[in-house]
C-alpha positions in Angstrom: 83.8 -57.6 -50.7 84.1 -54.0 -49.4 85.3 -52.7 -52.8 82.3 -54.4 -54.5 79.9 -52.8 -52.1 81.4 -49.4 -52.6 81.3 -49.7 -56.4 77.6 -50.9 -56.2 76.8 -47.9 -54.0 78.5 -45.5 -56.4 76.6 -47.0 -59.3 73.3 -46.7 -57.4 74.0 -43.0 -56.7 74.9 -42.3 -60.3 71.7 -44.0 -61.5 69.6 -42.0 -59.0 71.2 -38.8 -60.2 70.7 -39.6 -63.8 67.1 -40.6 -63.1 66.5 -37.3 -61.3 67.9 -35.4 -64.3 65.6 -37.2 -66.7 62.6 -36.5 -64.5 63.4 -32.8 -64.1 61.6 -30.9 -66.9 62.7 -27.5 -65.5 66.5 -28.0 -65.2 69.0 -25.7 -66.8 69.5 -25.5 -70.6 72.2 -28.2 -70.4 70.4 -30.3 -67.8 73.0 -29.7 -65.1 70.7 -27.7 -62.8 68.8 -30.7 -61.4 68.1 -29.3 -58.0 67.0 -25.8 -59.1 63.9 -25.8 -56.9 65.8 -27.2 -53.9 68.5 -24.6 -54.2 65.8 -21.9 -54.4 64.1 -23.2 -51.3 67.4 -23.3 -49.4 68.2 -19.7 -50.4 64.7 -18.6 -49.4 65.0 -20.2 -46.0 68.5 -18.8 -45.4 67.4 -15.3 -46.4 64.5 -15.5 -43.9 66.8 -16.9 -41.1 64.8 -20.2 -41.0 67.3 -22.6 -42.5 68.3 -24.4 -39.3 65.7 -27.1 -39.6 64.9 -26.7 -43.2 61.5 -26.8 -44.9 59.3 -28.5 -47.4 58.0 -26.9 -50.5 55.6 -28.2 -53.2 54.6 -26.2 -56.2 53.1 -26.7 -59.6 52.0 -25.0 -62.8 49.5 -27.3 -64.5 47.1 -27.3 -67.4 44.3 -29.9 -67.1 42.7 -31.7 -70.1 39.8 -29.2 -69.6 42.3 -26.4 -70.4 42.0 -25.1 -66.9 45.3 -23.7 -65.6 46.5 -23.6 -62.0 49.7 -22.2 -60.5 50.2 -23.0 -56.8 52.9 -23.3 -54.2 53.0 -24.1 -50.5 55.8 -24.4 -48.1 56.2 -25.1 -44.4 59.2 -25.2 -42.0 60.2 -28.7 -41.1 59.6 -28.1 -37.4 56.0 -27.1 -37.9 55.4 -30.3 -39.8 57.2 -32.5 -37.3 55.4 -30.9 -34.3 51.9 -31.1 -35.6 49.5 -34.0 -34.7 49.8 -36.2 -37.9 46.6 -38.0 -37.0 44.7 -34.8 -38.0 45.5 -35.7 -41.6 44.2 -39.3 -41.5 40.8 -38.5 -42.9 42.3 -36.7 -45.9 44.6 -39.6 -46.7 41.8 -42.1 -46.0 39.6 -40.4 -48.6 42.4 -41.0 -51.2 42.8 -44.6 -50.1 40.2 -46.2 -52.2 40.6 -47.1 -55.9 37.1 -45.9 -56.9 37.7 -42.5 -55.3 41.0 -42.1 -57.1 39.2 -43.0 -60.4 36.5 -40.4 -59.6 39.1 -37.7 -59.0 40.9 -38.6 -62.2 37.6 -38.4 -64.2 36.6 -35.2 -62.5 40.0 -33.6 -63.2 39.7 -34.8 -66.8 36.3 -33.0 -67.3 33.6 -35.5 -66.3 32.0 -33.4 -63.6 28.4 -34.6 -63.2 27.1 -37.7 -61.4 25.3 -38.6 -64.6 28.6 -38.5 -66.6 30.4 -40.5 -63.9 27.6 -43.1 -63.7 28.0 -43.9 -67.4 31.6 -45.2 -66.7 32.2 -48.9 -66.0 33.6 -50.0 -62.7 32.4 -47.2 -60.5 29.4 -48.9 -59.0 25.8 -47.8 -58.7 24.8 -44.1 -58.5 24.3 -44.5 -54.8 27.8 -45.9 -54.4 29.2 -43.0 -56.5 27.4 -40.5 -54.3 28.9 -42.2 -51.2 32.4 -41.9 -52.6 31.8 -38.3 -53.7 30.6 -37.4 -50.1 33.8 -38.9 -48.7 36.0 -36.9 -51.1 33.9 -33.7 -50.4 34.1 -34.2 -46.6 37.9 -34.5 -46.8 38.2 -31.4 -49.0 39.3 -33.1 -52.2 36.1 -32.1 -54.0 33.4 -29.5 -53.6 29.8 -29.6 -54.9 29.4 -27.0 -57.7 25.6 -27.5 -57.7 23.1 -29.7 -59.7 25.1 -32.9 -59.3 28.3 -31.3 -60.4 31.6 -31.7 -58.6 35.0 -30.0 -58.9 38.4 -30.3 -57.4 38.9 -27.0 -55.5 41.6 -24.8 -57.2 43.8 -25.0 -54.0 43.7 -28.8 -54.1 44.6 -29.5 -57.8 48.4 -29.2 -57.3 48.4 -30.9 -53.9 46.5 -33.8 -55.4 49.0 -34.1 -58.2 51.9 -33.8 -55.7 50.3 -36.7 -53.7 50.1 -38.8 -56.8 53.8 -38.0 -57.7 54.9 -38.8 -54.1 53.0 -42.2 -54.2 54.8 -43.3 -57.4 57.2 -46.2 -56.9 
């Protein structure tokens, strides 16, 4: 049975590596450079003398359906993340924890920016309910009011929002 388990584990690892290679749009020309971002992060941490505990980096260069473009990156040392009070982030995650709010964010990123445009869509509730959800997202920093019933995802939150979506995928 031990040999079967070892073979199954090897097959699982190969499948994971092949899946990572397929998901990696920025790999080398021949697809062999699957961990190019990770290797860059490790080199950066080592050069700065901060590689003992490691770090976390997320980055993105995106073009939205509205043709808006955002380039963004953010990194933190592992120790700083582990030492902070995680409960301080609960409101931000809670704001994303509702299906209607996620739909509102998707629609706003896609170009529907006014309450009137959002109210025309099915499944979002009444105008009052939409305003309630928009207030929750605004209070958590995922949206800001751009005036006259218009909402936008702040530029510094576009890539983090997409990173959170990517991290939540099964």
